[in-house]
C-alpha positions in Angstrom: -27.9 -28.1 -3.8 -29.1 -25.2 -5.8 -29.0 -25.6 -9.6 -26.5 -23.5 -11.6 -29.4 -21.2 -12.7 -30.6 -20.6 -9.2 -30.0 -17.3 -7.5 -29.2 -17.3 -3.7 -29.5 -14.3 -1.5 -27.7 -13.1 1.6 -28.7 -10.1 3.7 -26.0 -8.1 5.6 -25.2 -4.6 6.7 -21.9 -4.1 4.8 -20.6 -6.0 1.8 -16.8 -5.6 1.6 -15.2 -6.3 -1.8 -11.5 -7.1 -1.6 -9.4 -8.8 1.0 -6.3 -6.7 1.0 -5.2 -4.7 4.1 -8.1 -2.2 3.7 -10.9 -4.7 3.3 -9.5 -6.9 6.1 -9.2 -4.1 8.6 -12.7 -2.9 7.8 -14.0 -6.5 8.2 -12.3 -7.1 11.5 -13.4 -3.8 13.1 -17.0 -4.2 12.0 -17.1 -7.8 13.2 -15.7 -6.8 16.6 -18.3 -4.1 16.9 -21.2 -6.4 16.1 -21.9 -5.0 12.6 -22.8 -7.8 10.2 -20.6 -7.9 7.1 -19.6 -10.2 4.3 -16.1 -10.2 2.7 -15.8 -11.1 -1.0 -12.4 -11.8 -2.6 -11.6 -12.8 -6.2 -8.5 -14.7 -5.3 -8.0 -17.7 -3.0 -7.0 -17.3 0.6 -3.7 -19.1 -0.2 -2.9 -16.6 -3.0 -3.5 -13.4 -1.0 -1.5 -14.8 1.9 1.6 -15.3 -0.4 1.3 -12.4 -2.9 4.4 -10.2 -2.6 3.7 -6.6 -1.6 4.9 -3.7 0.5 6.8 -4.2 3.7 6.8 -0.9 5.7 4.1 0.0 8.2 4.2 3.4 9.9 4.2 3.5 13.7 0.9 5.4 13.9 -0.8 2.6 11.9 0.7 -0.1 14.1 -0.6 1.7 17.2 -4.0 2.1 15.7 -4.3 -1.6 14.8 -2.9 -2.6 18.2 -5.8 -0.8 19.9 -8.0 -3.4 18.2 -5.8 -6.4 19.0 -4.8 -7.0 15.3 -1.0 -6.8 15.4 0.0 -9.2 18.2 2.2 -11.3 15.8 3.6 -8.2 14.1 4.7 -6.8 17.5 6.4 -10.1 18.3 8.1 -10.6 15.0 8.6 -7.3 13.1 11.9 -5.5 13.1 11.9 -1.7 13.4 14.1 0.7 11.4 15.4 3.9 12.9 17.5 5.3 10.1 18.4 5.0 6.4 21.2 5.9 4.1 21.6 8.2 1.1 24.5 7.1 -1.1 25.8 9.5 -3.8 29.1 10.8 -5.1 30.8 7.8 -3.5 29.8 8.8 0.0 27.4 7.5 2.7 25.0 9.9 4.5 22.8 8.5 7.3 19.5 10.1 8.2 18.4 9.1 11.8 14.7 9.2 11.3 13.7 7.9 14.7 15.9 10.4 16.5 14.5 13.2 14.4 10.8 12.2 14.6 10.4 10.1 17.7 8.9 7.3 15.6 10.1 4.2 13.7 9.1 2.1 10.7 8.0 -1.4 11.3 9.3 -4.0 8.7 6.5 -6.5 8.2 5.7 -7.7 4.6 2.1 -7.2 3.6 1.5 -11.0 3.0 2.2 -11.6 6.7 -0.1 -8.8 7.8 -2.8 -10.2 5.4 -2.3 -13.7 6.9 -2.8 -12.3 10.4 -5.9 -10.3 9.5 -7.5 -13.2 7.6 -6.9 -15.4 10.6 -8.4 -12.9 13.0 -11.5 -12.4 10.9 -12.2 -15.9 9.7 -10.6 -18.3 12.2 -10.9 -16.4 15.4 -14.0 -14.2 14.9 -15.9 -16.6 12.6 -16.4 -13.9 10.0 -18.1 -14.6 6.7 -15.4 -14.5 4.0 -15.9 -15.9 0.5 -12.8 -16.4 -1.6 -12.4 -17.1 -5.3 -15.6 -15.3 -6.3 -16.1 -14.5 -10.0 -18.1 -12.0 -12.1 -18.6 -9.5 -9.3 -21.1 -6.8 -10.1 -22.5 -3.9 -8.1 -26.1 -2.8 -8.3 -28.4 0.0 -7.1 -25.6 2.1 -5.5 -27.8 5.2 -5.1 -30.8 3.3 -3.7 -31.6 2.2 -0.1 -30.7 -1.5 -0.8 -27.4 -1.8 -2.8 -26.3 -5.3 -3.7 -23.3 -7.2 -4.8 -23.7 -10.2 -7.0 -21.1 -12.8 -7.9 -20.7 -16.3 -9.3 -19.4 -19.3 -7.3 -16.8 -20.8 -9.6 -17.3 -24.3 -8.1 -21.1 -24.5 -8.7 -21.9 -21.8 -11.2 -24.5 -20.5 -8.8 -25.1 -16.8 -8.9 -25.2 -15.2 -5.4 -26.7 -11.8 -4.5 -25.6 -10.0 -1.3 -28.1 -7.4 -0.2 -26.7 -4.7 2.1 -26.9 -1.2 3.4 -23.4 -0.1 2.3 -20.5 -1.4 0.1 -16.9 -1.0 1.0 -14.8 -1.0 -2.2 -11.4 -2.4 -1.3 -10.5 -4.4 -4.4 -7.6 -2.4 -5.6 -6.6 -0.5 -8.8 -8.0 -3.1 -11.2 -11.1 -4.0 -9.2 -14.7 -3.6 -10.1 -15.8 -1.1 -7.4 -14.1 2.0 -8.8 -15.3 1.1 -12.2 -18.9 1.1 -10.9 -18.8 4.9 -10.3 -20.0 6.8 -13.3 -17.3 8.9 -15.0 -19.3 12.1 -14.6 -19.7 11.6 -10.8 -16.0 11.6 -9.9 -12.7 13.2 -11.0 -9.7 11.0 -11.6 -6.4 12.8 -11.4 -3.2 11.1 -12.6 0.5 12.0 -12.4 3.3 10.1 -14.1 6.8 10.3 -12.7 8.3 9.5 -16.1 10.4 6.6 -14.7 10.0 2.9 -13.9 11.5 0.7 -11.2 12.7 -2.9 -11.7 11.5 -4.5 -8.5 13.6 -7.3 -7.3 13.2 -9.8 -4.5 16.5 -11.6 -3.8 17.1 -14.7 -1.7 20.1 -13.1 0.0 20.8 -11.7 3.4 20.6 -7.9 3.6 23.8 -6.0 2.9 22.9 -3.1 5.2 20.7 -2.8 8.3 17.9 -1.0 6.6 17.0 1.1 3.6 19.7 2.5 1.3 18.8 5.0 -1.4 21.5 5.1 -4.1 21.5 8.3 -6.3 23.5 7.9 -9.4 23.7 9.5 -12.9 22.9 6.0 -14.3 19.7 5.8 -12.3 18.4 5.3 -8.8 19.0 2.1 -6.9 17.7 0.9 -3.6 18.3 -1.8 -0.9 15.6 -2.7 1.6 16.0 -5.4 4.2 13.0 -7.7 4.4 14.1 -10.6 6.6 17.4 -12.3 7.5 17.2 -14.3 4.3 15.3 -11.9 1.9 16.2 -8.5 0.5 14.2 -6.2 -1.7 16.1 -4.2 -4.3 15.0 -1.6 -6.9 16.7 -0.3 -10.0 15.5 2.7 -12.0 14.8 1.7 -15.6 13.0 3.1 -18.6 9.2 3.0 -18.6 8.0 -0.2 -20.2 11.3 -1.9 -19.9 11.4 -5.7 -20.6 12.5 -7.7 -17.6 14.2 -10.1 -20.0 16.8 -7.3 -20.6 17.9 -7.8 -17.0 19.5 -11.2 -16.4 21.1 -12.1 -13.1 24.6 -10.8 -13.9 23.4 -7.4 -15.2 21.2 -6.8 -12.2 23.9 -7.4 -9.7 26.5 -5.4 -11.6 24.2 -2.4 -11.8 23.1 -2.7 -8.2 26.8 -2.8 -7.2 27.5 0.3 -9.2 24.6 2.4 -8.1 24.9 1.5 -4.4 28.7 1.8 -4.1 30.1 4.1 -1.5 33.3 4.4 0.5 33.2 2.0 3.4 30.1 0.2 2.3 30.2 -3.6 2.3 29.8 -5.6 -0.9 26.3 -6.7 -1.7 25.3 -10.2 -0.7 24.2 -11.8 -4.0 21.6 -14.5 -4.4 18.9 -15.9 -6.7 16.3 -13.4 -7.9 12.9 -14.6 -6.8 11.0 -11.8 -8.4 11.6 -9.3 -11.3 8.8 -6.9 -12.1 8.8 -3.5 -13.9 6.7 -1.0 -12.1 5.9 2.3 -13.9 6.0 5.1 -11.3 2.6 6.9 -11.4 -0.1 8.1 -9.0 -3.8 8.6 -9.3 -6.6 10.0 -7.0 -10.3 9.6 -7.4 -12.4 12.4 -5.8 -14.7 12.0 -4.1 -14.0 8.5 -2.7 -17.7 7.7 -2.4 -20.8 7.4 -4.6 -24.2 6.6 -3.2 -23.8 3.7 -0.8 -20.4 2.8 -2.1 -17.2 3.9 -0.2 -13.8 3.2 -1.7 -10.7 2.5 0.4 -7.0 1.9 -0.5 -5.9 1.5 -4.1 -9.5 1.5 -5.3 -9.5 5.2 -4.6 -5.8 6.3 -4.9 -2.5 4.8 -6.0 0.8 6.2 -4.6 3.9 5.0 -6.4 6.1 2.9 -4.0 8.7 5.7 -3.9 8.0 6.5 -0.3 6.3 3.3 0.8 3.0 5.0 1.6 0.4 2.8 -0.2 -0.4 0.2 2.6 -0.4 2.9 5.2 -2.9 5.0 3.3 -5.1 1.9 2.9 -5.0 1.3 6.6 -5.9 4.9 7.3 -8.9 4.7 5.0 -10.0 1.5 6.6 -9.9 2.9 10.1 -11.9 5.9 9.1 -14.5 3.9 7.1 -15.0 1.3 9.8 -15.5 4.0 12.5 -18.0 5.8 10.2 -20.0 2.6 9.5 -20.0 1.7 13.2 -21.2 5.2 14.1 -24.0 5.0 11.5 -25.5 2.1 13.4 -25.9 4.6 16.3 -27.6 7.1 14.0 -24.5 9.3 13.5 -23.7 9.8 9.8 -21.2 12.6 10.2 -18.3 10.2 9.7 -19.7 8.9 6.4 -20.5 12.4 5.2 -16.9 13.5 5.9 -15.2 10.3 4.9 -13.8 11.3 1.6 -12.5 14.7 2.8 -10.9 13.1 5.8 -9.1 10.5 3.8 -7.9 12.8 1.1 -6.1 15.1 3.5 -3.6 12.4 4.2 -3.6 11.1 0.6 -2.6 14.5 -0.9 0.0 15.0 1.8 1.6 11.7 1.0 1.4 12.3 -2.7 3.2 15.6 -2.3 6.0 13.9 -0.3 6.3 11.1 -2.8 6.7 13.6 -5.6 9.3 15.5 -3.6 11.3 12.4 -2.9 11.0 11.2 -6.5 12.6 14.4 -7.8 15.3 14.0 -5.2 16.0 10.4 -6.1 15.7 10.7 -9.9 17.1 14.2 -10.6 20.7 13.1 -11.0 19.8 10.7 -13.8 17.2 12.9 -15.6 19.6 14.4 -18.1 18.2 17.8 -17.1 20.7 20.1 -15.5 17.9 22.1 -13.7 16.4 18.9 -12.2 19.8 17.6 -11.2 20.8 20.9 -9.6 17.6 21.3 -7.6 17.8 17.6 -6.5 21.3 18.2 -5.3 20.2 21.4 -3.4 17.4 19.4 -1.7 19.9 16.8 -0.5 22.3 19.5 0.8 19.5 21.2 2.7 18.2 17.9 4.2 21.6 16.8 5.3 22.8 20.2 6.5 19.8 21.6 8.3 18.3 20.0 11.4 15.0 21.7 10.9 14.8 20.5 7.3 15.8 17.0 8.5 13.1 16.9 11.2 10.4 18.0 8.7 11.6 15.3 6.3 11.6 12.6 9.0 8.1 13.4 10.1 6.7 12.9 6.6 9.0 9.9 5.9 7.9 8.1 9.0 4.3 9.4 8.9 2.3 11.6 11.3 -0.1 10.4 13.9 -2.8 13.1 13.4 -4.7 14.0 10.3 -2.6 16.1 8.0 
């Protein structure tokens, strides 16, 4: 066994940092195409397969993954949603998104997708995945032989993975984005000025799908996750302490903000998760530096207002994998155009998220102008078929590049 001071080396074509949806999709597609890769993840396999995350996958993304044989279990188990409700002024208003757009949302929590993708890469394809790595560092990103180094926590041995390219898929707090010099990229940030108290309840859903409650006290939401689990959100002040929201207050406020004529009472249950999420976005441009290409939250963060984050990560991963596979055949056009291609969809989804945020939060803003324009948006959406179709297309997600 190497001594703790010894440095071991691995040679591969692509080093992938981060085993979220983006990194796992890249790894699976490269492995299937015969491109050598090594997947590095700071957390354990057990942790990433249980970490609560998003639950909506757009139909175009499911179809794309299905072409690679990566969503067999999803297609067997996932429910689909064809409509949602706005509730405001004590009334219920249904938006039939599938009828308007011809597409549906798939409800499949991210931990289940991650579990499937890990199994496909590691267990079925025999891919090289190294979990629990520590002290990850990136080196020589603008040279011909970039490397990623890390420490094995069990042995203290320092490992060095030499590669042709690095896929940075380690999220908002990862090391790959930080490896890009500040003067070589532009970081743009937008703060929505609100926070959401994210709640996971051990309780059956109280509606078939998504309910958006618009109320002068703040936004509230209901999102079915499984027959036994429901996701809820409550708008709160930025930086709110979750200790201010005990069980009774949570359910009282949800009941108030989601109340409407003819709506059933909420099914209450134990709260498995209570987390305050400040609603903000950021975008890093370009999404590449030297031999490093970013994907998912490493490059852009979209507040969960419109459930777009995981879908953008999948889009990035599909484009990046295709570009890296084409590079093997001598075609670098995909790598050259990667950032521009990704950012078209990123900015479109950011714009929609901002539009929806103003619609959902205007009533509680304390600003008559914002409240009035939010009300006008709702009237137009609910009263105009053309406006409803345009909304549904963006809400569900478009197949082609935007």
